[in-house]
C-alpha positions as CSV (number, residue, x, y, z in Angstrom):
1,M,82.9,75.6,-5.2
2,N,82.3,73.0,-7.8
3,K,82.3,70.3,-5.1
4,K,79.6,72.1,-3.1
5,L,77.5,72.5,-6.3
6,K,77.9,68.8,-7.0
7,W,76.7,67.7,-3.6
8,G,73.8,70.2,-3.7
9,L,72.6,68.7,-7.0
10,V,72.8,65.2,-5.6
11,A,70.7,66.3,-2.6
12,F,68.1,68.0,-4.8
13,I,67.7,64.9,-7.0
14,V,67.3,62.6,-3.9
15,C,64.7,64.9,-2.4
16,A,62.8,65.1,-5.8
17,L,62.8,61.3,-6.1
18,V,61.5,60.8,-2.5
19,C,58.7,63.4,-3.1
20,W,57.7,61.7,-6.3
21,G,57.5,58.3,-4.7
22,I,55.2,59.7,-1.9
23,Y,53.0,61.4,-4.5
24,S,52.6,58.2,-6.6
25,Q,51.3,56.2,-3.6
26,M,48.5,58.7,-2.8
27,P,44.9,57.9,-4.1
28,K,43.9,59.8,-7.2
29,Q,40.5,60.7,-8.6
30,N,39.6,59.6,-12.2
31,S,37.1,62.1,-13.6
32,E,35.6,59.5,-16.0
33,L,35.2,56.8,-13.4
34,S,33.7,59.3,-11.0
35,Q,31.2,60.4,-13.5
36,A,30.2,56.7,-14.3
37,D,29.7,56.0,-10.6
38,K,27.5,59.0,-10.3
39,V,25.4,57.9,-13.3
40,E,25.1,54.3,-12.1
41,S,24.1,55.4,-8.6
42,S,21.5,57.7,-10.0
43,G,20.1,54.9,-12.2
44,E,19.7,52.5,-9.2
45,K,17.9,55.1,-7.2
46,S,15.6,55.9,-10.0
47,K,14.8,52.3,-11.0
48,K,14.5,49.2,-8.7
49,K,15.2,45.6,-10.0
50,V,12.2,43.7,-11.3
51,L,11.9,40.0,-10.5
52,N,10.3,37.5,-12.9
53,V,8.0,35.0,-11.1
54,N,5.3,32.4,-11.6
55,G,1.9,32.4,-9.9
56,V,-1.3,30.5,-9.4
57,R,-4.9,31.8,-9.1
58,V,-6.3,30.9,-5.7
59,K,-9.5,28.7,-5.9
60,K,-11.4,26.1,-4.0
61,G,-11.3,22.4,-4.7
62,V,-11.2,19.0,-3.1
63,L,-8.2,18.3,-0.9
64,S,-7.4,14.7,-0.1
65,D,-4.9,13.4,2.3
66,E,-3.7,10.1,0.7
67,I,-1.3,7.4,1.5
68,M,0.4,5.6,-1.5
69,V,1.9,2.2,-0.7
70,T,2.6,-1.0,-2.5
71,G,0.5,-4.1,-1.8
72,T,0.0,-7.7,-3.1
73,L,-3.1,-9.4,-4.4
74,L,-3.9,-12.5,-2.4
75,P,-6.5,-15.2,-3.1
76,D,-9.6,-15.4,-0.9
77,E,-8.8,-19.0,-0.2
78,E,-5.9,-21.3,-1.3
79,V,-4.8,-24.8,-0.3
80,D,-2.5,-27.6,-1.4
81,L,-4.7,-30.7,-1.9
82,S,-3.5,-34.0,-0.5
83,F,-5.0,-37.4,0.4
84,E,-5.7,-38.1,4.1
85,T,-4.5,-41.7,3.7
86,S,-1.8,-43.5,1.8
87,G,-2.4,-45.6,-1.3
88,Q,-2.0,-46.0,-5.0
89,V,-3.8,-43.4,-7.1
90,V,-6.4,-45.2,-9.3
91,E,-8.3,-42.3,-10.7
92,I,-7.9,-38.5,-11.4
93,M,-11.2,-36.7,-12.3
94,F,-10.2,-33.1,-12.8
95,K,-8.8,-30.9,-15.6
96,E,-6.0,-28.5,-14.8
97,G,-7.2,-24.9,-14.7
98,A,-10.9,-26.0,-14.5
99,H,-13.4,-24.5,-12.1
100,V,-14.7,-27.0,-9.5
101,K,-17.5,-27.0,-6.9
102,K,-17.3,-27.6,-3.2
103,G,-17.5,-31.4,-2.5
104,Q,-16.6,-32.4,-6.1
105,L,-14.6,-35.6,-6.3
106,L,-11.2,-34.9,-7.7
107,A,-9.1,-38.1,-7.3
108,R,-9.1,-41.5,-5.5
109,V,-6.6,-44.0,-4.2
110,N,-7.2,-47.8,-4.0
111,D,-10.1,-48.6,-1.7
112,K,-11.0,-52.2,-2.7
113,V,-10.0,-53.7,0.7
114,L,-12.0,-51.2,2.6
115,K,-15.1,-51.6,0.4
116,A,-14.8,-55.4,0.9
117,E,-14.7,-54.9,4.6
118,L,-17.7,-52.6,4.4
119,S,-19.6,-55.1,2.4
120,R,-18.9,-57.8,5.0
121,L,-20.0,-55.7,7.9
122,T,-23.1,-54.4,6.1
123,S,-24.2,-58.0,5.4
124,Q,-24.2,-58.7,9.2
125,L,-26.3,-55.6,10.0
126,K,-29.7,-57.2,9.1
127,L,-29.0,-60.3,11.3
128,A,-28.0,-58.1,14.2
129,N,-31.1,-56.0,13.9
130,D,-33.3,-59.2,13.8
131,R,-31.6,-60.4,17.0
132,V,-32.4,-57.2,18.8
133,Y,-36.0,-57.4,17.6
134,R,-36.4,-61.0,18.8
135,Q,-34.7,-60.3,22.2
136,R,-36.9,-57.3,22.8
137,T,-40.1,-59.4,22.1
138,L,-38.9,-62.1,24.4
139,L,-38.1,-59.6,27.1
140,Q,-41.6,-58.2,27.0
141,H,-42.9,-61.8,27.7
142,D,-40.2,-62.3,30.4
143,A,-38.7,-65.1,28.2
144,V,-35.1,-63.7,28.4
145,S,-33.2,-61.7,30.9
146,Q,-32.5,-58.0,30.6
147,E,-28.8,-58.8,30.4
148,A,-29.2,-60.9,27.3
149,Y,-31.2,-58.1,25.6
150,E,-28.5,-55.5,26.5
151,Q,-25.9,-57.8,25.0
152,V,-27.4,-58.0,21.5
153,K,-28.0,-54.2,21.6
154,T,-24.4,-53.7,22.3
155,E,-23.4,-56.1,19.5
156,L,-25.6,-54.1,17.1
157,A,-24.1,-50.7,18.2
158,T,-20.6,-52.1,17.8
159,L,-21.4,-53.3,14.3
160,K,-22.7,-49.9,13.3
161,A,-19.6,-48.2,14.8
162,Q,-17.4,-50.5,12.7
163,I,-19.4,-49.7,9.6
164,D,-19.0,-46.0,10.3
165,A,-15.3,-46.4,10.8
166,V,-14.8,-48.2,7.5
167,E,-17.0,-45.6,5.6
168,A,-14.8,-42.9,7.1
169,Q,-11.7,-44.7,5.9
170,I,-13.2,-44.9,2.4
171,E,-13.9,-41.2,2.5
172,Q,-10.2,-40.6,3.2
173,T,-9.3,-42.4,0.0
174,E,-11.3,-39.7,-1.9
175,L,-9.9,-36.3,-2.6
176,R,-12.7,-33.7,-2.8
177,A,-12.8,-29.9,-3.3
178,P,-13.1,-28.1,0.1
179,F,-14.5,-25.0,-1.6
180,D,-15.4,-23.6,-5.0
181,G,-12.3,-22.6,-6.9
182,V,-9.9,-23.1,-9.8
183,I,-7.7,-26.2,-9.9
184,G,-4.0,-25.6,-10.5
185,L,-1.4,-27.9,-12.2
186,R,-1.5,-31.6,-11.5
187,Q,1.6,-32.9,-9.5
188,I,0.8,-36.6,-9.6
189,S,-0.3,-39.3,-12.1
190,V,-2.5,-42.4,-12.0
191,G,-0.5,-45.3,-10.6
192,A,1.7,-43.3,-8.3
193,Y,1.8,-44.0,-4.6
194,A,0.4,-41.1,-2.6
195,S,0.7,-40.3,1.0
196,P,-0.7,-37.4,3.2
197,T,2.5,-35.4,2.4
198,T,2.1,-35.8,-1.4
199,V,0.6,-32.6,-3.0
200,V,-1.8,-33.6,-5.8
201,T,-2.6,-30.1,-6.9
202,K,-3.5,-26.6,-5.7
203,L,-7.0,-25.2,-5.3
204,T,-7.5,-21.4,-5.4
205,R,-10.5,-19.1,-5.0
206,Y,-9.9,-15.6,-6.3
207,V,-13.4,-14.3,-6.4
208,P,-13.2,-12.2,-4.3
209,L,-9.6,-11.1,-3.9
210,K,-7.7,-9.8,-0.9
211,V,-5.3,-6.8,-1.1
212,E,-2.6,-6.9,1.5
213,F,-0.4,-3.9,2.3
214,A,1.5,-2.2,5.1
215,V,1.2,1.4,6.3
216,P,3.7,3.3,8.5
217,E,2.9,3.2,12.2
218,R,1.9,6.9,12.3
219,Y,-1.1,6.0,10.2
220,A,-2.1,3.0,12.2
221,K,-4.9,4.7,14.2
222,D,-6.5,6.0,11.0
223,I,-6.9,2.5,9.4
224,K,-10.1,0.8,10.5
225,P,-12.4,-1.9,9.0
226,G,-14.7,-0.3,6.5
227,V,-12.3,2.3,5.2
228,S,-12.4,2.5,1.4
229,L,-9.4,2.6,-0.9
230,N,-8.5,2.3,-4.6
231,F,-5.7,0.3,-6.1
232,S,-4.2,-0.1,-9.6
233,V,-2.1,-2.8,-11.3
234,D,0.1,-2.9,-14.3
235,G,-1.7,-3.5,-17.6
236,F,-5.0,-1.8,-16.5
237,L,-5.8,1.8,-17.0
238,Q,-8.7,1.9,-14.5
239,T,-8.4,1.7,-10.7
240,F,-10.2,-0.9,-8.6
241,P,-12.2,-0.2,-5.4
242,A,-11.6,-2.2,-2.2
243,K,-12.6,-1.9,1.4
244,V,-10.5,-2.7,4.5
245,Y,-11.9,-5.6,6.5
246,A,-9.1,-6.5,8.9
247,K,-5.7,-5.5,10.2
248,E,-2.9,-7.0,12.4
249,A,-3.3,-6.6,16.1
250,V,0.3,-5.3,16.6
251,I,2.8,-3.2,14.6
252,D,5.7,-5.1,13.1
253,I,8.7,-4.5,15.4
254,N,11.3,-4.7,12.6
255,T,9.6,-2.5,9.9
256,H,7.4,-0.4,12.2
257,T,4.5,-0.9,9.8
258,L,1.0,-2.2,10.3
259,T,-0.2,-5.0,7.9
260,V,-3.7,-4.4,6.6
261,R,-6.0,-6.4,4.3
262,A,-8.8,-5.2,2.1
263,I,-11.4,-7.1,0.0
264,Y,-12.1,-6.6,-3.7
265,D,-15.1,-8.4,-5.2
266,N,-13.3,-9.2,-8.5
267,A,-16.7,-10.2,-9.9
268,K,-15.5,-10.5,-13.5
269,G,-12.3,-12.4,-12.5
270,L,-10.1,-9.8,-14.3
271,L,-7.3,-9.9,-11.7
272,S,-5.2,-12.8,-10.5
273,P,-3.6,-13.4,-7.2
274,G,0.1,-12.7,-6.8
275,R,0.2,-9.4,-8.6
276,Y,1.6,-6.2,-7.2
277,A,-0.8,-3.4,-6.5
278,S,-0.3,0.4,-6.0
279,V,-2.7,1.2,-3.1
280,N,-4.1,4.7,-2.7
281,L,-5.7,5.1,0.7
282,K,-7.6,8.3,1.5
283,R,-7.2,9.3,5.2
284,Q,-9.3,12.5,4.9
285,E,-11.1,14.4,2.2
286,I,-12.1,18.1,2.4
287,K,-14.5,19.6,-0.1
288,D,-14.4,23.3,-1.0
289,A,-10.9,23.7,0.5
290,I,-8.4,26.5,-0.4
291,A,-5.2,24.6,-1.0
292,I,-1.9,26.1,-2.2
293,P,1.5,24.6,-3.2
294,A,3.7,23.9,-0.3
295,E,6.7,25.7,-1.9
296,A,4.9,29.0,-1.9
297,I,4.9,29.2,1.9
298,V,7.7,31.2,3.6
299,P,8.3,30.4,7.3
300,E,9.4,33.5,9.2
301,M,9.8,34.0,12.9
302,G,7.4,31.1,13.7
303,K,4.8,32.3,11.3
304,D,3.7,31.2,7.8
305,K,3.3,33.7,5.1
306,V,3.0,34.0,1.3
307,Y,3.4,36.7,-1.2
308,L,0.6,37.9,-3.4
309,Y,0.9,39.7,-6.7
310,K,-0.9,43.1,-6.4
311,S,-0.5,45.9,-9.0
312,G,2.9,44.7,-10.1
313,K,4.3,44.3,-6.6
314,A,4.8,41.6,-4.1
315,Q,2.7,41.9,-0.9
316,P,3.1,39.5,2.1
317,V,0.1,37.9,3.8
318,E,0.2,35.9,7.0
319,L,-1.7,32.6,6.9
320,K,-3.4,30.1,9.2
321,L,-2.8,26.6,7.9
322,G,-4.7,23.3,8.2
323,L,-4.3,19.9,6.6
324,R,-0.9,19.2,4.9
325,T,-0.4,16.6,2.2
326,E,2.8,15.8,0.2
327,D,2.5,18.8,-2.1
328,K,-0.5,20.8,-0.9
329,V,-1.4,22.8,2.2
330,Q,-4.9,23.9,3.3
331,V,-5.3,27.6,4.1
332,L,-7.9,28.3,6.8
333,S,-7.5,32.1,6.7
334,G,-5.4,34.8,5.0
335,L,-6.4,34.1,1.3
336,S,-9.4,34.7,-0.8
337,V,-10.6,33.1,-4.0
338,G,-9.2,35.0,-6.9
339,D,-6.0,36.1,-5.3
340,T,-2.8,35.7,-7.4
341,L,-0.3,33.7,-5.3
342,I,3.4,34.0,-6.2
343,T,5.0,30.5,-6.3
344,S,8.6,31.0,-7.5
345,G,11.5,33.1,-6.2
346,T,10.0,33.2,-2.7
347,L,13.4,33.6,-1.0
348,Q,14.1,36.8,-3.0
349,L,10.7,38.4,-2.4
350,R,10.4,41.5,-0.3
351,T,7.5,43.8,0.5
352,D,6.6,46.1,-2.5
353,L,9.3,44.5,-4.7
354,P,8.4,45.0,-8.3
355,V,7.6,41.6,-10.0
356,T,6.5,40.4,-13.4
357,L,4.3,37.4,-13.9
358,D,5.7,35.0,-16.5
359,R,3.0,32.4,-16.1
360,V,-0.2,32.1,-14.1
361,D,-1.8,28.6,-13.6
């Protein structure tokens, strides 16, 4: 009897342990947590989340489609000055950095031999003219033949040609300014031997100035002679006006850009060639345009829309867009002057979502 009782107790304990294990794995309900969930759920239903945003007031203004590129200031004319003939430099008549006029004598090489030859030929000119005169008179009286008269005429013409040749050689010994400009630094001294490859100095004309720059190929069709632009340079607060006067015939195959040149009068001589310039080229300008920040637009299903602030809520509006610039977009329809456009948090906005304006520009 004791043995049966013992095994019965063991069986009862095993059954109790198994039942307790099963019970402990079953989900239980916490009354406090349940109550908290009910309160939170009730609060969410009673109050929607409010989003803090920024906005701008829609208004009309001037919208410009501009290209900003880097250019270089070039002289209107520039040349390295050299003699046309070889010889010893005997005279230099210019000051470095001075303004010179077209045709002004700047330097000379030795021309004594040529001038002596010119003097010899010139002295024969009077005698040759007298011969022609006498032969013409005799021919009129049939005292000489036509052939004799033609011979002295030819001798006179040959003498004059020789004089012209020597005078041209003398001119080659003189270095003259080909245009008005400013002389650069002297590269040669009196007594040096100069040849046509010897650079004496540089002559530059920088009134007016040229502005050279390159634009991407997609803008090539918009750049035409007569187009106005503005450019700025370091050290000057103001911008300078220029006008396009020429462009390359073809687009650069390596950079896919079109090289353009504009002219700036530089009347006061403020700017010097060689400087970098920031070129601002206006492709198009629209007055009284409604333009909005590009980041305010939300593309959706092939349409463009924005959200307006109305009575504390966000309201979507579909737009028809026009000109686009780097940071602005023209609105053709969908907005009115005075509307408050939401510009931040656009990805979180939904219809009738409560919003609070932190700042309105």
